[in-house]
Structures are given as structure tokens and as C-alpha cells.
VMD Tcl script that draws the C-alpha trace (Angstrom):
set ca {
  {34.67 122.08 9.85}
  {32.02 119.45 10.24}
  {28.65 120.13 8.61}
  {26.81 118.24 11.44}
  {26.46 120.34 14.53}
  {25.10 119.31 17.82}
  {22.42 121.28 19.58}
  {23.49 123.80 22.07}
  {23.87 122.59 25.57}
  {23.59 118.94 24.58}
  {26.12 116.28 23.96}
  {25.71 113.24 21.67}
  {24.46 110.08 23.43}
  {26.74 107.12 23.24}
  {25.47 104.21 21.16}
  {25.86 101.88 24.09}
  {23.24 103.87 25.99}
  {20.44 102.57 23.66}
  {18.88 99.36 25.18}
  {18.55 96.41 22.80}
  {15.13 96.03 21.25}
  {13.23 92.96 22.45}
  {12.15 90.92 19.42}
  {8.68 89.46 19.26}
  {8.21 85.69 19.21}
  {6.62 85.96 15.82}
  {9.88 87.56 14.57}
  {12.09 84.80 15.92}
  {13.34 82.49 13.21}
  {13.80 78.92 14.36}
  {16.28 76.98 12.33}
  {15.93 73.26 11.80}
  {19.63 72.72 12.42}
  {20.85 75.61 14.59}
  {24.53 76.43 14.46}
  {26.02 76.22 17.91}
  {29.22 78.20 18.42}
  {32.18 76.06 19.39}
  {32.86 75.98 23.08}
  {36.04 77.07 24.67}
  {38.58 74.32 25.25}
  {38.02 74.49 29.01}
  {34.21 74.17 28.72}
  {32.13 71.25 27.40}
  {30.21 71.87 24.19}
  {26.59 72.84 24.82}
  {23.96 70.36 23.72}
  {20.80 71.64 22.03}
  {17.76 69.39 22.41}
  {14.76 70.33 20.25}
  {11.53 70.60 22.18}
  {8.00 71.48 21.24}
  {7.56 73.55 24.38}
  {10.89 75.40 24.30}
  {12.06 77.26 21.16}
  {15.52 76.51 19.90}
  {16.45 80.19 19.96}
  {15.35 81.97 23.10}
  {14.61 85.70 22.92}
  {15.15 87.94 25.93}
  {11.84 89.18 27.29}
  {11.58 91.92 29.88}
  {9.10 91.76 32.71}
  {7.25 94.80 31.42}
  {6.52 93.29 28.02}
  {5.99 89.68 29.10}
  {2.46 89.37 27.67}
  {3.15 91.19 24.42}
  {5.00 88.38 22.57}
  {2.23 85.86 23.31}
  {-0.43 88.22 22.01}
  {1.61 89.00 18.93}
  {2.30 85.32 18.25}
  {-1.35 84.44 18.68}
  {-2.50 87.17 16.32}
  {0.10 86.23 13.73}
  {-1.22 82.62 13.45}
  {-3.86 81.63 10.92}
  {-7.22 81.04 12.57}
  {-8.68 77.59 11.64}
  {-12.41 77.00 11.89}
  {-13.23 73.27 11.73}
  {-15.88 72.07 9.32}
  {-19.08 70.26 10.22}
  {-17.51 66.81 9.87}
  {-14.68 67.69 12.24}
  {-17.12 69.18 14.73}
  {-19.28 66.05 14.65}
  {-16.15 63.93 15.02}
  {-15.01 65.88 18.07}
  {-18.49 65.59 19.54}
  {-18.40 61.84 18.99}
  {-15.01 61.66 20.67}
  {-16.26 63.66 23.64}
  {-19.11 61.21 24.11}
  {-17.40 58.07 22.79}
  {-18.26 55.98 25.84}
  {-21.86 57.06 25.54}
  {-21.75 55.99 21.92}
  {-20.16 52.68 22.87}
  {-22.92 51.97 25.37}
  {-25.66 53.05 22.98}
  {-24.41 50.80 20.16}
  {-23.99 47.88 22.55}
  {-27.58 48.50 23.66}
  {-28.76 48.46 20.04}
  {-27.00 45.14 19.50}
  {-28.52 43.65 22.66}
  {-32.00 44.82 21.62}
  {-31.74 43.37 18.11}
  {-30.30 40.06 19.28}
  {-32.69 39.53 22.18}
  {-35.76 40.46 20.16}
  {-37.65 37.35 19.02}
  {-34.92 35.18 20.46}
  {-37.35 32.32 21.10}
  {-39.43 32.81 17.96}
  {-37.35 30.73 15.58}
  {-37.97 27.01 15.73}
  {-35.27 24.72 17.11}
  {-33.47 23.00 14.26}
  {-31.10 20.07 13.94}
  {-27.76 21.78 14.61}
  {-29.08 23.47 17.75}
  {-30.63 20.26 19.06}
  {-27.31 18.49 18.42}
  {-25.48 21.04 20.59}
  {-28.05 20.92 23.39}
  {-28.29 17.13 23.40}
  {-24.53 16.52 23.39}
  {-23.92 19.19 26.04}
  {-26.45 17.43 28.25}
  {-24.44 14.19 28.25}
  {-21.69 13.38 30.73}
  {-18.11 14.46 30.00}
  {-17.06 11.04 28.73}
  {-19.86 10.81 26.15}
  {-19.35 14.44 25.22}
  {-15.65 13.98 24.41}
  {-16.31 10.69 22.62}
  {-19.03 12.24 20.53}
  {-16.97 15.25 19.47}
  {-13.90 13.10 18.77}
  {-15.90 11.53 15.94}
  {-17.68 14.68 14.80}
  {-16.73 17.68 12.68}
  {-16.33 20.11 15.57}
  {-14.02 20.21 18.62}
  {-15.29 19.92 22.21}
  {-14.84 23.45 23.61}
  {-18.27 24.90 22.66}
  {-20.09 21.88 24.09}
  {-18.11 22.05 27.33}
  {-18.88 25.76 27.70}
  {-22.55 25.14 26.90}
  {-22.67 22.29 29.44}
  {-21.45 24.60 32.21}
  {-23.93 27.28 31.14}
  {-26.84 24.81 31.16}
  {-25.95 23.66 34.67}
  {-26.20 27.27 35.85}
  {-29.13 28.61 33.81}
  {-31.12 25.59 32.67}
  {-31.37 23.53 29.49}
  {-34.13 25.42 27.67}
  {-33.68 26.56 24.09}
  {-33.92 30.20 25.18}
  {-31.19 29.73 27.78}
  {-28.88 28.10 25.26}
  {-29.41 30.89 22.77}
  {-28.77 33.48 25.46}
  {-25.19 32.19 25.78}
  {-24.64 32.91 22.08}
  {-26.00 36.44 22.61}
  {-23.42 37.00 25.36}
  {-20.60 35.91 23.06}
  {-22.03 38.07 20.27}
  {-22.04 41.18 22.45}
  {-18.45 40.39 23.40}
  {-17.62 40.25 19.68}
  {-19.10 43.71 19.09}
  {-17.08 45.11 22.00}
  {-13.86 43.52 20.70}
  {-14.52 44.99 17.24}
  {-14.57 48.41 18.88}
  {-11.34 47.74 20.78}
  {-9.49 46.44 17.74}
  {-10.69 49.24 15.44}
  {-9.84 51.88 18.06}
  {-6.28 50.62 18.35}
  {-5.90 50.39 14.59}
  {-7.55 53.60 13.40}
  {-8.99 55.58 16.33}
  {-12.30 56.05 18.13}
  {-14.34 57.45 15.24}
  {-13.66 54.47 13.01}
  {-14.20 52.15 15.98}
  {-17.70 53.45 16.72}
  {-18.78 53.14 13.10}
  {-17.30 49.63 12.76}
  {-19.03 48.61 15.96}
  {-22.36 49.87 14.58}
  {-21.92 47.95 11.31}
  {-21.22 44.75 13.24}
  {-24.15 45.31 15.62}
  {-26.80 45.62 12.90}
  {-25.48 43.00 10.46}
  {-28.11 40.24 10.05}
  {-25.29 37.70 9.67}
  {-24.10 38.41 13.21}
  {-27.66 38.46 14.57}
  {-28.42 35.07 13.01}
  {-25.49 33.27 14.61}
  {-25.87 35.08 17.91}
  {-29.38 33.64 18.14}
  {-28.34 30.03 17.56}
  {-27.16 27.44 20.07}
  {-23.94 26.86 18.18}
  {-20.29 27.84 18.38}
  {-20.25 30.56 15.71}
  {-20.72 33.64 17.91}
  {-17.91 32.36 20.14}
  {-15.78 31.89 17.02}
  {-16.46 35.50 15.97}
  {-15.24 36.65 19.38}
  {-12.12 34.45 19.38}
  {-11.25 35.14 15.73}
  {-11.37 38.90 16.26}
  {-9.49 38.62 19.54}
  {-6.79 36.58 17.79}
  {-5.92 39.28 15.25}
  {-6.09 41.94 17.99}
  {-3.58 40.00 20.11}
  {-1.37 39.58 17.03}
  {-1.38 43.31 16.35}
  {-0.51 44.19 19.95}
  {2.27 41.61 19.93}
  {3.67 43.04 16.71}
  {3.81 46.46 18.37}
  {6.45 45.11 20.77}
  {4.11 44.09 23.57}
  {5.70 40.87 24.79}
  {2.85 39.79 27.04}
  {0.53 39.94 24.02}
  {2.33 36.91 22.52}
  {1.15 34.94 25.53}
  {-2.39 36.23 25.00}
  {-2.07 35.34 21.32}
  {-1.15 31.75 22.23}
  {-4.09 31.42 24.64}
  {-6.67 32.84 22.23}
  {-5.32 30.75 19.34}
  {-5.55 27.55 21.39}
  {-9.12 28.32 22.43}
  {-10.07 29.11 18.83}
  {-8.61 25.79 17.62}
  {-10.60 23.87 20.21}
  {-13.72 25.78 19.19}
  {-13.63 25.44 15.38}
  {-11.21 23.71 13.04}
  {-11.43 26.65 10.62}
  {-9.22 28.59 13.05}
  {-6.26 26.81 11.46}
  {-6.69 28.95 8.34}
  {-6.52 32.17 10.35}
  {-3.36 31.05 12.13}
  {-1.68 30.10 8.84}
  {-2.64 33.45 7.32}
  {-1.26 35.42 10.28}
  {1.91 33.33 10.22}
  {2.52 34.08 6.54}
  {1.77 37.75 7.18}
  {4.29 37.85 10.03}
  {7.03 36.32 7.85}
  {6.41 38.70 4.93}
  {6.06 41.79 7.16}
  {9.24 40.91 9.07}
  {11.18 40.40 5.87}
  {9.95 43.72 4.51}
  {10.82 45.51 7.74}
  {14.33 44.08 7.70}
  {14.74 45.01 4.05}
  {13.70 48.63 4.63}
  {15.41 49.31 7.96}
  {18.39 47.01 7.58}
  {18.05 45.89 11.23}
  {17.37 42.32 12.32}
  {14.95 42.01 15.22}
  {15.53 38.40 16.18}
  {13.90 38.88 19.57}
  {10.54 39.53 17.91}
  {10.95 36.42 15.79}
  {11.83 34.44 18.89}
  {8.67 35.52 20.74}
  {6.55 34.65 17.71}
  {8.17 31.23 17.39}
  {7.74 30.57 21.11}
  {4.03 31.45 20.91}
  {3.53 29.03 18.02}
  {5.39 26.27 19.88}
  {3.06 26.74 22.86}
  {0.04 26.58 20.54}
  {1.36 23.41 18.91}
  {2.03 21.68 22.23}
  {-1.40 22.63 23.58}
  {-3.20 21.41 20.47}
  {-1.05 18.36 19.68}
  {-3.06 15.83 21.76}
  {-6.26 16.58 19.87}
  {-4.63 17.14 16.49}
  {-2.71 13.85 16.48}
  {-5.54 11.68 17.76}
  {-8.61 13.29 16.19}
  {-7.91 15.99 13.60}
  {-5.75 13.92 11.24}
  {-8.25 11.06 11.25}
  {-11.22 13.36 10.68}
  {-9.39 15.15 7.87}
  {-8.99 11.83 6.05}
  {-12.69 11.09 6.45}
  {-13.64 14.55 5.16}
  {-11.47 14.01 2.10}
  {-13.38 10.81 1.29}
  {-16.82 12.34 1.61}
  {-18.34 15.57 2.91}
  {-21.75 17.11 2.43}
  {-20.50 20.50 1.17}
  {-20.36 21.08 -2.61}
  {-17.37 22.56 -4.42}
  {-17.62 26.36 -4.08}
  {-17.89 28.87 -6.88}
  {-14.64 30.86 -7.41}
  {-16.62 34.08 -6.92}
  {-17.89 33.07 -3.49}
  {-15.56 35.53 -1.76}
  {-17.50 38.37 -3.45}
  {-20.86 37.04 -2.28}
  {-19.36 36.63 1.19}
  {-19.18 40.43 1.45}
  {-22.92 40.58 0.83}
  {-23.50 37.84 3.43}
  {-21.40 39.57 6.09}
  {-23.23 42.88 5.58}
  {-26.89 42.28 4.69}
  {-27.84 38.81 3.45}
  {-26.90 36.56 6.38}
  {-28.01 33.34 4.74}
  {-26.09 30.12 4.75}
  {-29.10 28.44 3.17}
  {-30.02 27.95 -0.46}
  {-31.56 31.10 -1.91}
  {-33.30 31.67 -5.20}
  {-31.32 32.60 -8.30}
  {-32.55 36.20 -8.18}
  {-31.25 36.76 -4.65}
  {-28.03 34.90 -5.43}
  {-27.27 37.13 -8.42}
  {-28.26 40.31 -6.55}
  {-26.07 39.32 -3.60}
  {-23.13 38.59 -5.87}
  {-23.45 41.97 -7.61}
  {-23.81 43.84 -4.31}
  {-20.84 42.02 -2.80}
  {-18.70 42.67 -5.86}
  {-19.60 46.37 -5.78}
  {-18.71 46.79 -2.10}
  {-15.51 44.74 -2.37}
  {-14.19 46.61 -5.41}
  {-15.16 49.95 -3.88}
  {-13.25 49.10 -0.71}
  {-10.14 47.97 -2.55}
  {-10.20 51.06 -4.76}
  {-10.62 53.42 -1.80}
  {-7.97 51.71 0.33}
  {-5.51 51.99 -2.55}
  {-5.46 55.78 -2.13}
  {-5.22 55.56 1.64}
  {-2.15 53.39 1.33}
  {-0.56 56.15 -0.74}
  {-1.54 59.38 0.97}
  {-2.83 58.45 4.41}
  {-6.07 59.87 5.71}
  {-6.65 63.60 6.29}
  {-3.00 64.32 6.88}
  {-2.52 61.46 9.31}
  {0.29 58.98 8.95}
  {-0.33 56.18 6.52}
  {-1.79 53.13 8.20}
  {-0.29 50.81 5.61}
  {0.50 48.01 8.04}
  {-2.91 48.14 9.68}
  {-4.78 48.17 6.36}
  {-2.70 45.32 4.96}
  {-3.25 43.29 8.13}
  {-7.02 43.64 7.91}
  {-7.09 42.85 4.18}
  {-4.93 39.78 4.69}
  {-6.96 38.45 7.59}
  {-10.15 38.90 5.60}
  {-9.46 38.13 1.93}
  {-6.28 36.13 2.51}
  {-7.98 33.65 4.83}
  {-11.02 33.30 2.60}
  {-8.75 32.76 -0.39}
  {-6.84 30.07 1.51}
  {-10.09 28.24 2.30}
  {-11.07 28.34 -1.37}
  {-7.68 26.96 -2.44}
  {-7.94 24.08 0.05}
  {-11.52 23.43 -1.10}
  {-10.28 22.90 -4.64}
  {-7.07 21.02 -3.90}
  {-8.08 18.90 -0.88}
  {-11.84 18.69 -0.26}
  {-14.80 21.12 -0.40}
  {-14.73 22.93 2.95}
  {-16.05 26.39 2.10}
  {-18.95 27.26 4.41}
  {-19.98 30.85 5.02}
  {-20.86 30.50 8.67}
  {-17.51 28.86 9.45}
  {-15.78 32.06 8.23}
  {-17.51 34.25 10.81}
  {-14.23 34.68 12.70}
  {-12.86 36.69 9.77}
  {-15.80 39.08 9.33}
  {-14.57 41.90 11.60}
  {-11.98 43.27 9.10}
  {-14.76 44.01 6.62}
  {-16.68 46.15 9.12}
  {-13.49 47.93 10.22}
  {-12.21 48.68 6.72}
  {-15.60 49.89 5.51}
  {-15.88 52.15 8.55}
  {-12.37 53.46 7.89}
  {-13.18 54.36 4.31}
  {-16.39 56.15 5.30}
  {-14.82 58.00 8.23}
  {-11.79 59.25 6.27}
  {-13.60 60.28 3.10}
  {-12.27 63.51 1.60}
  {-15.75 64.76 0.82}
  {-18.05 63.47 3.58}
  {-21.06 65.33 2.20}
  {-21.14 62.95 -0.76}
  {-22.01 60.11 1.59}
  {-25.42 61.67 2.26}
  {-26.48 60.36 -1.14}
  {-25.85 56.82 0.09}
  {-27.44 57.11 3.53}
  {-31.07 56.64 2.42}
  {-30.37 53.64 0.11}
  {-28.18 52.13 2.83}
  {-30.90 52.47 5.45}
  {-33.49 51.00 3.06}
  {-31.27 47.99 2.30}
  {-30.50 47.43 5.97}
  {-34.14 47.68 7.10}
  {-35.18 45.33 4.30}
  {-32.45 42.85 5.26}
  {-33.48 42.90 8.92}
  {-37.16 42.49 8.03}
  {-36.28 39.60 5.74}
  {-34.27 37.99 8.53}
  {-36.90 38.35 11.25}
  {-39.99 37.48 9.20}
  {-38.92 35.35 6.23}
  {-39.54 31.57 6.64}
  {-35.93 30.86 5.63}
  {-34.84 32.38 8.94}
  {-37.83 32.65 11.25}
  {-39.02 29.09 10.58}
  {-36.35 27.01 8.83}
  {-37.59 23.51 9.73}
  {-40.71 24.15 11.81}
  {-40.02 21.46 14.40}
  {-41.75 23.34 17.21}
  {-45.04 23.47 15.28}
  {-44.69 19.79 14.34}
  {-44.19 18.86 18.00}
  {-47.26 20.84 19.04}
  {-49.32 19.24 16.26}
  {-48.37 15.66 17.25}
  {-48.93 16.43 20.93}
  {-52.44 17.72 20.17}
  {-53.46 14.55 18.26}
  {-51.46 11.93 20.11}
  {-53.15 8.76 21.35}
  {-51.78 6.06 23.60}
  {-49.85 3.48 21.56}
  {-48.83 5.91 18.77}
  {-45.25 5.82 17.48}
  {-43.36 8.38 15.41}
  {-41.00 7.55 12.55}
  {-38.62 10.16 11.13}
  {-37.23 10.03 7.63}
  {-34.04 11.83 8.75}
  {-32.17 13.11 11.76}
  {-33.18 16.67 10.77}
  {-36.51 16.15 12.55}
  {-35.67 13.25 14.87}
  {-33.20 15.03 17.14}
  {-35.19 18.32 17.49}
  {-38.45 16.51 18.31}
  {-36.67 14.24 20.78}
  {-35.20 17.28 22.55}
  {-38.57 19.06 22.51}
  {-40.05 15.94 24.16}
  {-42.56 15.03 21.49}
  {-45.01 12.40 22.89}
  {-44.55 8.69 22.32}
  {-41.56 6.64 21.15}
  {-39.41 8.27 18.45}
  {-37.71 6.15 15.76}
  {-35.25 7.05 13.02}
  {-35.43 5.36 9.62}
  {-32.16 3.93 8.27}
  {-30.07 6.03 5.94}
  {-30.28 5.37 2.24}
  {-27.90 2.54 1.28}
  {-24.48 3.66 0.01}
  {-25.06 7.20 1.21}
  {-21.54 8.65 1.49}
  {-22.93 11.70 3.29}
  {-24.00 9.75 6.34}
  {-21.78 11.88 8.55}
  {-22.70 10.60 12.03}
  {-20.38 7.89 13.28}
  {-21.52 5.01 15.46}
  {-19.88 6.49 18.57}
  {-21.52 9.88 17.96}
  {-24.91 8.21 17.56}
  {-24.40 6.40 20.85}
  {-23.35 9.63 22.56}
  {-26.57 11.25 21.34}
  {-28.65 8.19 22.26}
  {-29.68 7.78 18.62}
  {-30.05 4.63 16.55}
  {-31.49 3.61 13.19}
  {-34.53 1.34 13.37}
  {-35.27 -1.00 10.43}
  {-38.81 -0.50 9.18}
  {-39.99 -4.14 9.65}
  {-38.90 -3.95 13.30}
  {-40.91 -0.76 13.75}
  {-44.03 -2.15 12.08}
  {-43.92 -5.17 14.34}
  {-44.20 -2.93 17.40}
  {-47.48 -1.33 16.29}
  {-50.41 -2.74 18.25}
  {-53.83 -3.42 16.69}
  {-55.59 -0.14 16.18}
  {-52.27 1.68 16.59}
  {-51.09 4.60 14.51}
  {-47.80 5.83 13.03}
  {-46.82 9.47 12.65}
  {-44.44 9.64 9.69}
  {-42.35 12.83 9.71}
  {-40.92 13.40 6.26}
  {-38.35 16.18 5.77}
  {-36.82 17.45 2.59}
  {-34.08 15.08 1.40}
  {-30.84 15.65 3.26}
  {-27.47 15.25 1.46}
  {-27.24 11.76 0.02}
  {-30.99 11.08 0.17}
  {-33.33 11.02 -2.80}
  {-37.07 11.47 -3.13}
  {-37.23 7.96 -4.59}
  {-35.87 6.45 -1.39}
  {-38.37 8.38 0.74}
  {-41.21 7.26 -1.53}
  {-40.12 3.63 -1.09}
  {-40.25 4.07 2.67}
  {-43.84 5.21 2.50}
  {-44.84 2.45 0.09}
  {-44.01 -0.09 2.79}
  {-46.91 1.32 4.82}
  {-49.48 0.90 2.02}
  {-50.17 -2.80 2.52}
  {-51.06 -2.59 6.24}
  {-51.76 1.09 6.93}
  {-54.06 3.76 5.56}
  {-53.42 7.52 5.54}
  {-56.00 9.26 7.69}
  {-54.37 12.69 7.93}
  {-51.77 14.80 6.13}
  {-50.37 18.17 7.19}
  {-47.64 20.34 5.68}
  {-45.27 22.56 7.62}
  {-42.31 24.57 6.42}
  {-39.76 21.97 5.28}
  {-41.72 19.06 6.83}
  {-44.76 16.97 5.87}
  {-46.65 14.89 8.48}
  {-48.51 11.70 7.51}
  {-50.71 9.94 10.07}
  {-51.18 6.23 9.28}
  {-53.65 3.88 10.95}
  {-53.39 0.11 10.92}
  {-56.00 -1.51 8.69}
  {-58.49 -3.68 10.60}
  {-57.85 -6.53 8.18}
}
mol new
graphics top color blue
foreach p $ca { graphics top sphere $p radius 0.5 }
foreach p [lrange $ca 0 end-1] q [lrange $ca 1 end] { graphics top cylinder $p $q radius 0.2 }
display resetview
């Protein structure tokens, strides 16, 4: 007899009468590789496709308890409260276009402020004068100069639309500079995201180096725009965007016709492409010949577009540069000081030994800090994101690799290293520094550097706007006003060098302007005869000038600091030729220039 008895009047319920219990979503175990039961021979095997929206194992849910699994799953998850840095980052992302506009406005304000305060100097007057000539003289002049014709052609069109004043010419450089800041944002955003892009854009907008060359009538702000656009087009092309190879070819051709230093950037990117392709093939084992073909086709287009100028002008000018050039052999540590120049110093002029040493130490500190910080990001990525190894290596190569290549050529071929000519490779520094700051593990530690950073930046901007090295340079505008105030009919003006002759001629100083001959055997006399003719310049022998002075006439002698190849002894000999027939009646010093007023002796 069974010990278990059922209750009276009741019968045991069958097990099949119990409905299956509906499992909660939080209790569902999702396998990485679910085992699918084999299908019957007459049916095709089911295919399981993983999806983020659909779980791999579906649980039956009744209509009555439809909301319960979602509530249970939500409660079972760990609640994450973002920190202050994440909240600020999300706020910046929400208003990223407002931030973009604000930073662009800051750049425009800094670059337009005191735009006409700095005196016109030789390089600017060269650009304005040559751009004012007809196309034939313009091309002839640049074919025998150290720079290609594109910037002068662009400036010529601008002057025809907006006038030939100094302010108008500088305004064109401001436009190109603002375009550079916008392209820095676009490149950094595609490489590392919007947060890094906004910070990189801000660093580029307030850098005195960028302000200086966006307030000059030269080709450097355009080169910054084209150089940054070139590496951006390269990156997009590498990411399998075929049309970007066409853009790469166009930008590269424009950059070559703007500044010869663009060759170094193209060589660096070419070497990077070869090494990166080899590494990719080695890791993946697949050969992507189509990518190589597009890259080769782009370089063929660049070569064909640049061949006419390269074969007729570049090779000849390279031989002349090898014989003699005004740039000295660079110091091997110049690439460290270049970091200081790109960020705060901005000078391409000679500075005192104290500033030179301080700049070198500051540049070395920032460079080593960047390399040390990027070393960890190459290993672990940033805040759980995927490692941006390719992007970081591309920026480092385009920055340090190109500068290193210029230094090597300067030692093996001829001294070519010039800070302002490397402006096209400055964007990677701003982007990498912004990346390191934005992805710091402990952002609160950066507060200790904010105040010193602001102090250094404000000091650098004040030094740029108010120091004579920048605000005055050669004070040709004041010299012109001084001569105009004391000018008398019959006066002539003699210049010891082109550094004052061309600016005063463009500023329309009164009376005839003459240029003294260069010192004999001066290998740094870098203006060819055709370029002088294109600029309407000529050297006047001193006896010929003295013969033109009428009785009672006067000579304004404008003496600048010795230019490359000149000596103080030669300038003294020039003045001694006045002593026999002329007497000094007035002397006035300006920054970088001394004015002597001579009057013909009555005897």
C-alpha cells in the first residue's frame, strides 16, 4: 500500500497541465557560438545571424507579461554615472558646431587685429610688386626666383578685385589662414573625433606662428592650408575612398606650384604608403593591388602636371641653390625648437641667446612629452576605444619625418632648413597634442598646467603684437613718412640694399629711388637679372648717381643692417664716397634702418 495518499475527492493533476514558466531576459544565457540542431534531410539547415537588436536565443513571452522582462533586464544592469570630464565632453559634442564657430571667430579676431600695424617689409613688397606686373613678367620673374608662380597669380587676381593696398593683400592671407584652421578641425575630427578636433582647432587658432604668417602678404598661410589638405586627402584615400586619390593629386599639384618645400611632404607620404602597405600585407596576407594602382596613378598625374615647371625651372634653380644660398647650415636640434616655434615663439628671425635656449628647452619638453604619451596610446588605445595606431603614426611621420628629411637634405645637398617653409607640416603637432590632452586618464591633473599654459600663451601673443621684432621689423612705413615730411624738389634717395628699396618704392616714397650695387663677389646676391627687370629694379653705380645731383641738391641715404653677403666695411666705404662733396645735415635712426641726409657742399 502506498504511503502517499491523495486528498479525498481530488485526483492528481497531470504534469502536462502545468504551463511552462516564462524565463526573464536577464536569465537568458546567450552563447557566443550557439549550437544549432541539425536539420532534417528534407529541410535546409537554419542559419543563425548574430544581431545586436535580436538575441541569439529567443525566449517565449506572453502578452500578459510583456513589460516584465524589460523591467527586469533594466534593473539587472549596472547603472553608470559619467564623470565630469565625460559630461563636459558630451556637452561639447552637443554644441560642437557652436564651438567650431566660436573658435573660428577667435581666430578671425586675433588675425584681423592690428593687421595694418606692422610695417611693410621686403618679402611682402616683393609679392605685391610682382603680382602687380603683367602675366609675362610675373612668370619670368618667378622662373628665376626661389618660389613658384601660384601665390603671385592668386594675389594678382585678388588685387584686381579688392585693390592693391597692403591691408588688402594681407586680408587674402587671413582668408587662407581661416581655411587652414577649418581644415585642421576636419582632419582631426576624421582621425580622432570631435573633441580632439575642437581642441586642435583652438591650438592652431591662437598660435602666434600661424597669426604671423596669416598677417603677411606671402604664400605661407596658403601653404598651411594646402599642406594640411594634402595629408587629409591621403588619409581619406587610404580608407578606400577612390575619389580622394583624385583630390590628393589636385592638392599636391597646387602645393608644388605654391612652395617647393611641398616635395618633402610628398616624399614622406610616399614612403609612409609603401611601408604601411607592406605591413598591411604582412599582417593580413592579402595583396590589395587596386589600392597600389590608385596611388601610382595619382602620382603619375602629379608628375605630368608638374613636369613642365620641374624640368625647365626647378632643376636649374636647385643647381643654383647648391652653389650659394643665404640660409646657414641648421643645428641638428632644430626640430626640437620647431615645436616651440609652432606653439608659442613664432619667430623666424634671429633671437637672443636667452630666448633661443628657453625655446629649445620648451620645445624639447613638449616633444618628449608627446612621444612618451603617444607610446602608451599606441599600446592600449584611449579610454577603451580602438587603438588609433595608423592615425598616430601618420601624424608623427608627416610632422617629424618631413622635418627630418629637410634636415638630412640640408646637410647632404645644401642648407634649406627654414622654419616658415615648414608651416605646411605644423597641423600634426596641434592634433597630436590635442589628442593627448583629450584622452588623458586623469584629466584633473591637467588643471595644474592650465594657468602656466595661459600665462605662456598670453605672454607669447603680447610679445608678438608689441615687440619690435614682429610689430616693426624694418620700419619702412615710418621711414617713408619721415622722407615725405622733409622732402624738397630735386632730392634723390639711395638705398644700401633691396630690403628698403622695394618697400619704399611700393609705398611711393617721394623722389627718384636708387639702389646701390651689391658688394663685389657677394655669392648671396639672389636676384637674377630677369627678376630685377620683372620688378623694375636696377643697380645704380654711385658715380652715376652723384652726377645727377643738382647744385644745392640733397641725398637721402637709407642704410639697413647688412644683408647676407654684405659687410659693415662695404657700407662704410659707400658713405665715404659722399664725404668729399656732401655734408651730413641730419641723421635719424629707425628700427633696423638709419637715415642720413646729405647736402651738396657749395664749393
